[in-house]
C-alpha positions as CSV (number, residue, x, y, z in Angstrom):
1,X,-1.3,14.5,35.4
2,X,-4.7,12.8,35.4
3,X,-6.6,12.4,32.2
4,X,-9.5,10.4,30.8
5,X,-9.4,8.5,27.5
6,X,-12.5,7.5,25.6
7,X,-11.7,4.9,22.9
8,X,-9.0,2.3,23.2
9,X,-8.7,1.4,19.5
10,X,-5.5,1.4,17.4
11,X,-4.5,4.9,18.3
12,X,-6.5,5.6,21.5
13,X,-5.0,2.5,23.2
14,X,-1.5,3.5,22.3
15,X,-2.0,7.1,23.4
16,X,-3.2,5.8,26.8
17,X,-0.2,3.4,27.1
18,X,2.3,6.1,26.2
19,X,0.8,8.5,28.8
20,X,1.1,5.8,31.4
21,X,4.7,5.1,30.4
22,X,5.4,8.8,31.0
23,X,4.0,8.7,34.5
24,X,0.5,10.1,33.9
25,X,-2.7,8.8,35.6
26,X,-5.0,7.5,32.9
27,X,-8.6,6.5,33.3
28,X,-10.1,4.9,30.2
29,X,-13.4,3.7,28.8
30,X,-14.2,1.7,25.7
31,X,-17.5,0.1,24.8
32,X,-15.5,-3.2,24.5
33,X,-15.0,-4.5,28.0
34,X,-12.1,-6.7,26.9
35,X,-10.2,-3.6,25.8
36,X,-10.8,-2.0,29.1
37,X,-9.7,-5.1,31.0
38,X,-6.5,-5.3,28.9
39,X,-5.8,-1.6,29.6
40,X,-6.3,-2.0,33.3
41,X,-4.0,-5.0,33.4
42,X,-1.3,-2.8,31.9
43,X,-1.4,-0.3,34.7
44,X,-4.3,2.0,33.8
45,X,-7.6,2.5,35.5
46,X,-10.6,1.1,33.6
47,X,-14.1,2.6,33.7
48,X,-17.3,0.6,33.0
49,X,-19.3,3.5,31.5
50,X,-18.8,7.1,30.5
51,X,-20.3,8.4,33.7
52,X,-18.0,6.1,35.7
53,X,-15.0,7.6,33.9
54,X,-16.1,11.1,34.8
55,X,-16.6,10.1,38.4
56,X,-13.1,8.7,38.6
57,X,-11.5,12.0,37.5
58,X,-10.8,14.9,39.9
59,X,-11.9,18.4,38.8
60,X,-10.9,20.2,36.7
61,X,-11.2,17.1,34.5
62,X,-9.7,16.5,31.0
63,X,-11.3,13.9,28.8
64,X,-9.6,12.9,25.5
65,X,-12.0,11.4,22.9
66,X,-10.3,9.2,20.4
67,X,-13.1,7.8,18.3
68,X,-14.0,7.8,14.6
69,X,-15.2,11.1,13.2
70,X,-19.0,11.6,12.8
71,X,-21.7,10.0,15.0
72,X,-19.4,8.2,17.5
73,X,-17.6,11.4,18.4
74,X,-20.7,13.6,18.2
75,X,-22.7,11.4,20.5
76,X,-19.8,11.1,23.0
77,X,-19.2,14.8,23.2
78,X,-22.9,15.3,23.6
79,X,-23.0,12.9,26.5
80,X,-19.9,14.5,28.1
81,X,-21.5,17.9,27.9
82,X,-24.1,16.7,30.4
83,X,-21.6,14.9,32.7
84,X,-18.8,17.4,33.0
85,X,-18.7,20.7,34.9
86,X,-17.6,24.2,34.4
87,X,-13.8,24.3,34.0
88,X,-13.5,20.8,32.6
89,X,-12.0,20.1,29.2
90,X,-13.0,17.9,26.2
91,X,-10.3,17.0,23.8
92,X,-11.1,15.5,20.4
93,X,-8.0,13.8,19.0
94,X,-9.7,12.0,16.1
95,X,-10.1,13.2,12.5
96,X,-13.2,15.4,13.0
97,X,-14.3,18.0,10.4
98,X,-13.1,21.3,11.6
99,X,-16.5,23.0,11.2
100,X,-17.9,20.5,13.7
101,X,-15.2,21.5,16.1
102,X,-16.2,25.2,15.9
103,X,-19.9,24.2,16.6
104,X,-19.0,21.9,19.5
105,X,-16.7,24.4,21.1
106,X,-19.5,27.0,21.0
107,X,-22.0,24.5,22.5
108,X,-19.7,23.5,25.4
109,X,-18.7,27.1,26.1
110,X,-22.3,27.8,27.1
111,X,-21.7,25.4,30.0
112,X,-18.2,26.7,30.8
113,X,-16.6,23.6,29.4
114,X,-13.4,24.0,27.3
115,X,-12.8,22.2,24.0
116,X,-9.6,21.4,22.2
117,X,-9.4,19.8,18.7
118,X,-6.1,18.0,18.4
119,X,-5.1,16.8,14.9
120,X,-3.0,13.7,15.7
121,X,-0.6,12.1,13.3
122,X,1.4,9.0,14.0
123,X,-0.9,6.1,13.3
124,X,-0.3,2.7,14.9
125,X,3.4,3.6,15.4
126,X,2.8,6.5,17.8
127,X,3.5,4.6,21.0
128,X,7.1,4.1,19.9
129,X,7.6,7.2,17.7
130,X,5.4,9.7,19.4
131,X,2.6,11.8,17.8
132,X,2.7,15.0,15.8
133,X,-0.1,17.1,17.2
134,X,-1.8,20.2,15.7
135,X,-3.9,21.8,18.5
136,X,-6.9,24.2,18.2
137,X,-8.5,25.9,21.2
138,X,-7.8,28.4,24.0
139,X,-4.2,29.2,24.6
140,X,-4.5,28.9,28.4
141,X,-6.1,25.5,28.2
142,X,-3.5,24.2,25.8
143,X,-0.8,25.4,28.3
144,X,-2.7,23.7,31.1
145,X,-2.4,20.3,29.3
146,X,1.2,20.8,28.1
147,X,2.5,17.9,30.2
148,X,0.1,15.6,28.3
149,X,1.1,16.9,24.9
150,X,4.8,16.8,25.8
151,X,4.5,13.2,26.8
152,X,2.8,12.2,23.6
153,X,5.0,14.2,21.2
154,X,8.1,12.6,19.7
155,X,10.5,15.3,21.1
156,X,13.6,16.6,19.3
157,X,14.9,13.2,18.5
158,X,17.6,12.9,15.8
159,X,16.1,15.4,13.3
160,X,18.4,18.3,12.5
161,X,17.5,21.6,13.9
162,X,16.2,24.1,11.4
163,X,18.3,27.3,11.2
164,X,16.9,30.7,12.1
165,X,14.1,29.5,14.4
166,X,15.3,31.6,17.3
167,X,12.4,33.2,19.1
168,X,9.7,30.9,17.8
169,X,7.6,28.5,19.9
170,X,10.0,25.7,21.1
171,X,7.1,23.2,21.3
172,X,7.0,23.0,17.5
173,X,10.4,21.4,17.4
174,X,9.2,18.8,19.8
175,X,6.3,17.8,17.5
176,X,3.3,19.7,18.8
177,X,1.8,23.1,18.0
178,X,-0.9,25.4,19.2
179,X,-2.3,26.5,15.8
180,X,-5.1,28.9,16.9
181,X,-8.8,28.9,18.0
182,X,-11.2,25.9,18.0
183,X,-11.2,24.1,14.6
184,X,-7.8,25.3,13.5
185,X,-6.0,22.1,14.7
186,X,-8.2,19.8,12.7
187,X,-8.1,22.1,9.8
188,X,-4.3,21.8,9.6
189,X,-4.5,18.1,10.1
190,X,-7.1,17.9,7.3
191,X,-4.7,19.6,4.9
192,X,-1.9,17.3,6.2
193,X,-4.0,14.3,5.2
194,X,-4.8,15.9,1.8
195,X,-1.1,16.2,1.2
196,X,-0.6,12.6,2.3
197,X,-3.1,11.6,-0.4
198,X,-0.9,13.3,-3.0
199,X,2.4,11.9,-1.7
200,X,1.0,8.4,-1.6
201,X,-0.4,8.7,-5.1
202,X,2.9,9.9,-6.5
203,X,4.8,6.9,-4.9
204,X,2.0,4.5,-6.2
205,X,2.2,5.8,-9.7
206,X,6.0,5.8,-9.8
207,X,6.2,2.2,-8.6
208,X,3.5,1.2,-11.0
209,X,5.6,2.6,-13.9
210,X,8.6,0.7,-12.7
211,X,6.7,-2.5,-12.4
212,X,5.2,-2.3,-15.9
213,X,8.4,-1.7,-17.7
214,X,8.7,-5.4,-18.1
215,X,5.6,-5.9,-20.2
216,X,4.8,-6.7,-23.8
217,X,3.7,-3.1,-24.3
218,X,7.3,-2.1,-24.3
219,X,9.9,-3.0,-27.0
220,X,11.9,-6.1,-26.0
221,X,15.2,-4.3,-25.7
222,X,13.7,-1.6,-23.6
223,X,12.2,-3.9,-20.9
224,X,13.7,-3.9,-17.5
225,X,12.9,-6.4,-14.7
226,X,13.3,-4.0,-11.8
227,X,13.4,-5.2,-8.2
228,X,10.9,-2.8,-6.6
229,X,11.8,-3.7,-3.0
230,X,15.4,-2.8,-3.7
231,X,14.5,0.5,-5.4
232,X,12.4,1.5,-2.4
233,X,15.3,0.6,-0.1
234,X,17.9,2.5,-2.1
235,X,15.7,5.6,-2.4
236,X,15.4,5.6,1.4
237,X,19.1,6.3,1.7
238,X,20.2,9.8,0.7
239,X,17.4,10.3,-1.9
240,X,15.6,13.6,-2.3
241,X,12.3,11.7,-2.1
242,X,13.0,9.8,1.1
243,X,10.2,9.9,3.7
244,X,8.5,7.8,6.3
245,X,5.9,6.8,3.7
246,X,8.8,5.5,1.6
247,X,10.1,3.6,4.6
248,X,6.7,1.9,5.0
249,X,6.6,1.2,1.2
250,X,10.0,-0.5,1.4
251,X,8.8,-2.6,4.3
252,X,5.7,-3.7,2.5
253,X,7.6,-4.6,-0.7
254,X,10.2,-6.5,1.2
255,X,7.5,-8.6,2.9
256,X,5.7,-9.4,-0.4
257,X,6.9,-7.8,-3.7
258,X,3.6,-8.6,-5.4
259,X,1.5,-7.2,-2.6
260,X,-0.9,-10.0,-3.4
261,X,-2.6,-9.8,0.0
262,X,-4.1,-6.5,-1.2
263,X,-6.9,-6.1,-3.8
264,X,-6.2,-2.4,-4.4
265,X,-9.6,-1.0,-3.4
266,X,-8.4,2.1,-1.7
267,X,-10.7,3.8,0.9
268,X,-10.8,7.4,1.9
269,X,-11.7,8.5,5.4
270,X,-12.9,11.9,4.5
271,X,-10.0,14.3,5.0
272,X,-9.1,14.3,1.3
273,X,-12.6,15.3,0.4
274,X,-12.7,18.0,3.0
275,X,-9.4,19.4,1.8
276,X,-10.7,19.6,-1.8
277,X,-13.9,21.4,-0.5
278,X,-11.7,23.9,1.4
279,X,-9.7,24.5,-1.7
280,X,-12.9,25.2,-3.6
281,X,-14.1,27.6,-0.9
282,X,-10.8,29.5,-1.1
283,X,-10.5,29.3,-4.9
284,X,-7.1,27.6,-4.4
285,X,-5.9,25.3,-7.2
286,X,-5.2,21.8,-5.7
287,X,-4.9,19.5,-8.8
288,X,-2.6,16.9,-7.2
289,X,-4.7,16.4,-4.1
290,X,-7.9,16.4,-6.1
291,X,-6.5,13.9,-8.6
292,X,-5.3,11.6,-5.8
293,X,-8.7,11.6,-4.3
294,X,-10.3,10.8,-7.6
295,X,-7.8,8.0,-8.1
296,X,-9.0,6.4,-4.9
297,X,-12.6,6.5,-6.3
298,X,-11.4,4.8,-9.5
299,X,-9.6,2.1,-7.6
300,X,-12.9,0.8,-6.3
301,X,-13.9,-0.2,-9.9
302,X,-10.6,-1.3,-11.3
303,X,-7.3,-2.1,-9.5
304,X,-3.7,-1.6,-10.5
305,X,-0.4,-2.5,-8.8
306,X,-0.2,1.1,-7.7
307,X,-3.6,0.7,-6.0
308,X,-2.3,-2.3,-4.1
309,X,0.7,-0.2,-3.0
310,X,-1.6,2.5,-1.7
311,X,-3.5,-0.1,0.3
312,X,-0.2,-1.4,1.6
313,X,0.9,2.1,2.8
314,X,-2.4,2.7,4.5
315,X,-2.1,-0.6,6.3
316,X,1.5,0.1,7.4
317,X,0.9,3.5,8.9
318,X,-2.6,3.2,10.1
319,X,-3.5,-0.4,10.3
320,X,-6.3,0.2,7.7
321,X,-7.8,-3.1,6.3
322,X,-9.3,-3.2,2.9
323,X,-13.0,-3.8,2.8
324,X,-12.6,-6.5,0.2
325,X,-9.0,-8.0,0.6
326,X,-7.5,-10.2,-2.0
327,X,-7.9,-13.9,-1.7
328,X,-4.4,-14.7,-2.6
329,X,-4.9,-13.7,-6.2
330,X,-2.6,-11.0,-7.6
331,X,-3.8,-8.7,-10.3
332,X,-1.4,-6.7,-12.6
C-alpha cells in the first residue's frame, strides 16, 4: 500500500522504515533534506516539499503526519487541506490534543477529506517492537488503512491470550484499536500518557527510598547499602510490578547506577496536563496522575535521585533529552 509520511524524526523515521520493511510504498518529506536523503537511501521515496509529496501519491492518498503537537502539526494539516482532494486521508500520529482533532476533522470534512487521529505508543523502540495504536475516525477509513496499521502493530507476539475475549475485535490483540470517532484515539492516548506519569513517579519514588536508606538520617543499624541495578533486575523476573518501564529502568541503572548524566529536570510534553484537565471536566478524582504532574513541576527547581530516574526512563523509551543535562556532577 502507498502512504506518505511527513516528519522523519525519532518516531516518524522508524514508522516509515517499518512500513518499508513490510512491503509498503512510502513517500516521505521532512524539512531536513539530510533526513530525506538518508530515508531515500534506505529504500523509500523522498520528497523535496509537501506539494511534491502529494504529487507522488496516487489518489486516494493517505498522508501520515508525525510531527510535534501544536503549531507544526496545525500548519501542516492546514497546508495539506489545500493540496489534497476529496477522498484523501490525513492521519495525525503525534500527541495532539483531542479537541484539536475534532476541529480538524470537521474542517477537512467540508472538503471531503478524511481525518484519523492515531495515538501511537512505542517510542524509539517501535521499529523493532511495533507500535500500540489507538485510532479515532470513520470506521470505513480505518478499515481501508488496515494493512498499514497491521504492519506497524506488534502482533500477537509472546503475550498470553486473555481468556473470554471470543467475539471481540481481533485487531486489539495485535496491538491496534479503532476507538471511535475523531478525537477518541488521541483522548485514549492522552489518558495512557497520564497513567504513564503515575507509573514512572511510583518507580522513581520507590527507588529514591531504596537509595536513601544508606544515609545519616537513618539509625546506623537500620542502614542498607542496596544495589539498585540488581533490585530493578530481580523485580523484572516474576514480580507483580514488572513492566517495560521497569525493563528500561533496569537498563539505565546497569549502565550508570548514579544516573549522573541526568540533572533530574523532568519535562512534560502536555498529555499529563490534558489528562488532569479532562478529570476536572468529568469530576473524576485523579490524585496519582495529578501528583505525578506536580512532581515534574517541582523537579525543575530542586532535583532528587528519583527525578534523575524519571529523566532516565524518558530518555530510554522516547529518546527525550533534558534541557539542562548534568555536567558529570551527581546530586543526591
